Backbone as JSON Lines, residues from 0, in Angstrom:
{"i":0,"aa":"M","n":[0.6,-9.01,-14.03],"ca":[0.73,-9.57,-12.7],"c":[-0.59,-9.39,-11.98]}
{"i":1,"aa":"P","n":[-1.35,-10.46,-11.77],"ca":[-2.62,-10.33,-11.06],"c":[-2.42,-10.21,-9.56]}
{"i":2,"aa":"V","n":[-3.23,-9.39,-8.94],"ca":[-3.22,-9.22,-7.5],"c":[-4.62,-9.51,-7.0]}
{"i":3,"aa":"T","n":[-4.72,-10.26,-5.92],"ca":[-6.03,-10.57,-5.36],"c":[-6.29,-9.65,-4.18]}
{"i":4,"aa":"T","n":[-7.39,-8.92,-4.25],"ca":[-7.82,-8.09,-3.14],"c":[-9.29,-8.38,-2.89]}
{"i":5,"aa":"E","n":[-9.59,-8.79,-1.69],"ca":[-10.95,-9.11,-1.28],"c":[-11.61,-10.11,-2.21]}
{"i":6,"aa":"G","n":[-10.86,-11.13,-2.61],"ca":[-11.42,-12.19,-3.44],"c":[-11.54,-11.86,-4.91]}
{"i":7,"aa":"K","n":[-11.12,-10.67,-5.31],"ca":[-11.2,-10.27,-6.72],"c":[-9.8,-10.07,-7.26]}
{"i":8,"aa":"A","n":[-9.53,-10.66,-8.41],"ca":[-8.22,-10.5,-9.05],"c":[-8.25,-9.29,-9.96]}
{"i":9,"aa":"K","n":[-7.2,-8.51,-9.92],"ca":[-7.1,-7.38,-10.84],"c":[-5.67,-7.27,-11.33]}
{"i":10,"aa":"T","n":[-5.52,-6.76,-12.53],"ca":[-4.2,-6.62,-13.13],"c":[-3.65,-5.25,-12.79]}
{"i":11,"aa":"I","n":[-2.37,-5.22,-12.43],"ca":[-1.72,-3.96,-12.08],"c":[-1.21,-3.29,-13.34]}
{"i":12,"aa":"V","n":[-1.59,-2.05,-13.52],"ca":[-1.14,-1.28,-14.68],"c":[0.08,-0.46,-14.31]}
{"i":13,"aa":"G","n":[0.05,0.19,-13.18],"ca":[1.17,1.0,-12.72],"c":[1.54,0.6,-11.3]}
{"i":14,"aa":"P","n":[2.48,1.3,-10.69],"ca":[2.84,0.98,-9.31],"c":[1.63,1.13,-8.39]}
{"i":15,"aa":"T","n":[1.55,0.27,-7.41],"ca":[0.44,0.33,-6.46],"c":[0.88,-0.2,-5.1]}
{"i":16,"aa":"V","n":[0.14,0.19,-4.09],"ca":[0.41,-0.24,-2.72],"c":[-0.8,-1.03,-2.23]}
{"i":17,"aa":"V","n":[-0.53,-2.17,-1.61],"ca":[-1.59,-2.97,-0.99],"c":[-1.28,-3.02,0.5]}
{"i":18,"aa":"I","n":[-2.22,-2.53,1.3],"ca":[-2.06,-2.5,2.75],"c":[-3.07,-3.46,3.36]}
{"i":19,"aa":"D","n":[-2.6,-4.36,4.2],"ca":[-3.49,-5.26,4.92],"c":[-3.99,-4.51,6.16]}
{"i":20,"aa":"P","n":[-5.23,-4.05,6.15],"ca":[-5.71,-3.23,7.26],"c":[-5.75,-3.97,8.59]}
{"i":21,"aa":"E","n":[-5.85,-5.29,8.56],"ca":[-5.89,-6.05,9.8],"c":[-4.51,-6.23,10.42]}
{"i":22,"aa":"M","n":[-3.45,-6.04,9.64],"ca":[-2.09,-6.13,10.17],"c":[-1.55,-4.77,10.59]}
{"i":23,"aa":"C","n":[-2.14,-3.71,10.09],"ca":[-1.68,-2.34,10.36],"c":[-1.98,-1.97,11.81]}
{"i":24,"aa":"K","n":[-0.98,-1.42,12.48],"ca":[-1.12,-1.0,13.87],"c":[-1.43,0.49,14.01]}
{"i":25,"aa":"G","n":[-1.62,1.17,12.88],"ca":[-2.03,2.57,12.92],"c":[-0.94,3.54,13.34]}
{"i":26,"aa":"C","n":[0.32,3.19,13.18],"ca":[1.4,4.1,13.58],"c":[1.51,5.28,12.61]}
{"i":27,"aa":"N","n":[1.04,5.09,11.38],"ca":[1.01,6.12,10.34],"c":[2.38,6.59,9.88]}
{"i":28,"aa":"L","n":[3.42,5.81,10.15],"ca":[4.75,6.18,9.65],"c":[4.75,6.21,8.12]}
{"i":29,"aa":"C","n":[4.04,5.29,7.5],"ca":[3.99,5.24,6.04],"c":[3.35,6.49,5.45]}
{"i":30,"aa":"T","n":[2.34,7.02,6.12],"ca":[1.68,8.23,5.6],"c":[2.6,9.44,5.7]}
{"i":31,"aa":"Y","n":[3.46,9.46,6.71],"ca":[4.4,10.58,6.87],"c":[5.5,10.57,5.82]}
{"i":32,"aa":"V","n":[5.97,9.38,5.43],"ca":[7.09,9.3,4.51],"c":[6.68,9.24,3.04]}
{"i":33,"aa":"C","n":[5.39,9.12,2.76],"ca":[4.92,9.01,1.38],"c":[5.02,10.36,0.67]}
{"i":34,"aa":"A","n":[6.01,10.47,-0.22],"ca":[6.25,11.74,-0.93],"c":[5.07,12.16,-1.82]}
{"i":35,"aa":"P","n":[4.46,11.23,-2.6],"ca":[3.33,11.65,-3.42],"c":[2.02,11.78,-2.63]}
{"i":36,"aa":"E","n":[2.06,11.51,-1.33],"ca":[0.91,11.64,-0.43],"c":[-0.3,10.84,-0.91]}
{"i":37,"aa":"V","n":[-0.07,9.56,-1.23],"ca":[-1.15,8.69,-1.69],"c":[-1.61,7.72,-0.6]}
{"i":38,"aa":"L","n":[-1.03,7.83,0.59],"ca":[-1.46,7.01,1.73],"c":[-2.13,7.92,2.74]}
{"i":39,"aa":"I","n":[-3.29,7.48,3.22],"ca":[-4.05,8.27,4.18],"c":[-4.41,7.4,5.38]}
{"i":40,"aa":"V","n":[-4.94,8.01,6.42],"ca":[-5.42,7.29,7.58],"c":[-6.9,7.0,7.35]}
{"i":41,"aa":"S","n":[-7.27,5.73,7.45],"ca":[-8.66,5.31,7.25],"c":[-9.53,5.8,8.4]}
{"i":42,"aa":"E","n":[-10.76,6.08,8.1],"ca":[-11.7,6.46,9.14],"c":[-12.28,5.24,9.86]}
{"i":43,"aa":"S","n":[-12.18,4.07,9.22],"ca":[-12.7,2.86,9.83],"c":[-11.66,2.25,10.77]}
{"i":44,"aa":"L","n":[-12.1,1.4,11.66],"ca":[-11.22,0.73,12.6],"c":[-11.0,-0.71,12.16]}
{"i":45,"aa":"N","n":[-9.8,-1.24,12.43],"ca":[-9.56,-2.65,12.17],"c":[-9.93,-3.46,13.42]}
{"i":46,"aa":"H","n":[-9.69,-4.76,13.4],"ca":[-10.09,-5.61,14.51],"c":[-9.33,-5.31,15.81]}
{"i":47,"aa":"L","n":[-8.22,-4.6,15.71],"ca":[-7.44,-4.22,16.89],"c":[-7.86,-2.87,17.45]}
{"i":48,"aa":"G","n":[-8.74,-2.17,16.74],"ca":[-9.19,-0.86,17.18],"c":[-8.34,0.3,16.7]}
{"i":49,"aa":"F","n":[-7.49,0.04,15.69],"ca":[-6.63,1.09,15.12],"c":[-7.21,1.59,13.8]}
{"i":50,"aa":"H","n":[-6.89,2.82,13.48],"ca":[-7.22,3.38,12.17],"c":[-6.06,3.03,11.24]}
{"i":51,"aa":"P","n":[-6.23,2.05,10.35],"ca":[-5.12,1.64,9.49],"c":[-4.86,2.63,8.36]}
{"i":52,"aa":"A","n":[-3.69,2.51,7.79],"ca":[-3.35,3.31,6.6],"c":[-4.13,2.75,5.42]}
{"i":53,"aa":"E","n":[-4.32,3.6,4.42],"ca":[-5.12,3.21,3.25],"c":[-4.53,3.89,2.01]}
{"i":54,"aa":"Y","n":[-4.49,3.16,0.91],"ca":[-4.01,3.71,-0.36],"c":[-5.17,4.39,-1.06]}
{"i":55,"aa":"V","n":[-4.96,5.6,-1.59],"ca":[-6.05,6.35,-2.22],"c":[-6.44,5.8,-3.58]}
{"i":56,"aa":"G","n":[-5.6,4.95,-4.17],"ca":[-5.98,4.28,-5.41],"c":[-5.22,4.67,-6.65]}
{"i":57,"aa":"E","n":[-4.49,5.76,-6.61],"ca":[-3.66,6.14,-7.76],"c":[-2.59,7.11,-7.32]}
{"i":58,"aa":"G","n":[-1.54,7.2,-8.13],"ca":[-0.47,8.15,-7.87],"c":[0.78,7.57,-7.24]}
{"i":59,"aa":"C","n":[0.78,6.27,-6.93],"ca":[1.95,5.64,-6.33],"c":[3.09,5.63,-7.35]}
{"i":60,"aa":"T","n":[4.3,5.94,-6.87],"ca":[5.48,5.93,-7.75],"c":[6.23,4.61,-7.65]}
{"i":61,"aa":"G","n":[5.88,3.78,-6.67],"ca":[6.56,2.5,-6.49],"c":[7.91,2.61,-5.81]}
{"i":62,"aa":"C","n":[8.16,3.7,-5.11],"ca":[9.47,3.92,-4.49],"c":[9.76,2.92,-3.37]}
{"i":63,"aa":"G","n":[8.73,2.45,-2.67],"ca":[8.9,1.46,-1.62],"c":[9.27,2.01,-0.26]}
{"i":64,"aa":"V","n":[9.31,3.33,-0.1],"ca":[9.69,3.9,1.2],"c":[8.69,3.49,2.28]}
{"i":65,"aa":"C","n":[7.42,3.43,1.94],"ca":[6.41,3.01,2.93],"c":[6.67,1.59,3.4]}
{"i":66,"aa":"F","n":[7.03,0.71,2.47],"ca":[7.33,-0.69,2.79],"c":[8.49,-0.78,3.78]}
{"i":67,"aa":"Y","n":[9.56,-0.05,3.51],"ca":[10.74,-0.11,4.37],"c":[10.55,0.6,5.7]}
{"i":68,"aa":"T","n":[9.62,1.54,5.76],"ca":[9.36,2.28,6.99],"c":[8.45,1.52,7.93]}
{"i":69,"aa":"C","n":[7.57,0.71,7.39],"ca":[6.56,0.01,8.19],"c":[7.22,-0.98,9.17]}
{"i":70,"aa":"P","n":[6.9,-0.85,10.46],"ca":[7.49,-1.77,11.44],"c":[6.77,-3.13,11.49]}
{"i":71,"aa":"E","n":[5.65,-3.26,10.81],"ca":[4.88,-4.5,10.84],"c":[5.14,-5.31,9.58]}
{"i":72,"aa":"P","n":[5.92,-6.39,9.68],"ca":[6.25,-7.19,8.5],"c":[5.0,-7.72,7.79]}
{"i":73,"aa":"G","n":[4.93,-7.47,6.52],"ca":[3.83,-7.98,5.71],"c":[2.6,-7.1,5.64]}
{"i":74,"aa":"A","n":[2.58,-5.99,6.36],"ca":[1.39,-5.13,6.34],"c":[1.29,-4.34,5.03]}
{"i":75,"aa":"I","n":[2.44,-4.02,4.43],"ca":[2.46,-3.24,3.19],"c":[3.22,-4.01,2.12]}
{"i":76,"aa":"I","n":[2.61,-4.07,0.95],"ca":[3.27,-4.65,-0.22],"c":[3.22,-3.61,-1.33]}
{"i":77,"aa":"V","n":[4.35,-3.35,-1.95],"ca":[4.41,-2.42,-3.07],"c":[4.62,-3.23,-4.34]}
{"i":78,"aa":"Y","n":[3.69,-3.09,-5.26],"ca":[3.8,-3.77,-6.55],"c":[4.24,-2.76,-7.59]}
{"i":79,"aa":"K","n":[5.27,-3.13,-8.32],"ca":[5.79,-2.28,-9.38],"c":[5.94,-3.14,-10.62]}
{"i":80,"aa":"P","n":[5.1,-2.94,-11.61],"ca":[5.19,-3.76,-12.84],"c":[6.55,-3.62,-13.48]}
{"i":81,"aa":"P","n":[7.05,-4.68,-14.14],"ca":[8.35,-4.6,-14.79],"c":[8.33,-3.59,-15.93]}
{"i":82,"aa":"R","n":[9.47,-2.98,-16.12],"ca":[9.59,-2.02,-17.23],"c":[9.51,-2.74,-18.55]}
{"i":83,"aa":"K","n":[8.95,-2.07,-19.53],"ca":[8.9,-2.65,-20.87],"c":[10.22,-2.36,-21.56]}
{"i":84,"aa":"S","n":[10.73,-3.36,-22.23],"ca":[12.02,-3.2,-22.89],"c":[11.88,-2.31,-24.11]}
{"i":85,"aa":"K","n":[12.94,-1.55,-24.36],"ca":[12.97,-0.68,-25.54],"c":[13.54,-1.45,-26.71]}
{"i":86,"aa":"K","n":[12.74,-1.66,-27.72],"ca":[13.2,-2.39,-28.89],"c":[12.94,-1.61,-30.14]}
């Protein structure tokens, strides 16, 4: 499953989180509920002047709690590759 980030396509190997920093309002609810602690507060500001959440790049379990907690529709997308069948 290819994902496009900043004009570059990459294939997802494991679960991952994609956060649109321009849609994030900096409430940081996702960082509080992230059990594996793979979401952090960015030091940079978005166009609204908020410090958006940021994925550290590995360790996501694909649970989706951040997605369901986020009050901004579309700001967080959780990708979880399909399980491989046991044959």
